[in-house]
Steps between C-alpha positions, in 0.01 A plus 500: 500500500670403824699183555523304823791283609545236769771254601398136535567357848340158445326305233154378606322385183715590201611278213587683179558299182573558136291280273153355479332332793482117478131520429569687178805311381394139433581402864868564450642744748762694306482807717814655640508662846574866510739640761345570838381861527682730745369837378137581414391803301138600436480720196194665355440450132204642305188369667671243726800406708788260467663319785862450387746268676882517487802354674730740685742482205226605260397173343134494397295248704151541370206738481128502545230732366246656742188708442570719802779606736311323784502174298878530445564558871275203583692273263830610658356428845385157391834403339741668740311593814565873438283764660446873452781631721760294307435687176675824412441747215766461238630838386415566133858491364634229735629171373293241690790262567744765619226653713418159645861448600506828690161425651610150612828627652319773692240250631774254603683772699171598671428143612 
């Protein structure tokens, strides 16, 4: 199954946390913020898709499950304002973080 990758340019509606929401934790907010995502990967898994978030140095910054590829793209658009042309196919054997670094450098030179 193919993987898609994009570089985050801006955060629009994204807050990733570790821990239960206040509503499920006796009104005590013990959540910890996750690092801000800089690299997004959409990966197909059996019967669904995962939207994975990482920092440029490879730290995990959250994930969400989606029933379809369209749903995963929509979530990325909602959180980060990304659109179709900003996504690239990730080669099968490529390391997402290393590939993102090359992708970001190439985009920066082109701007």
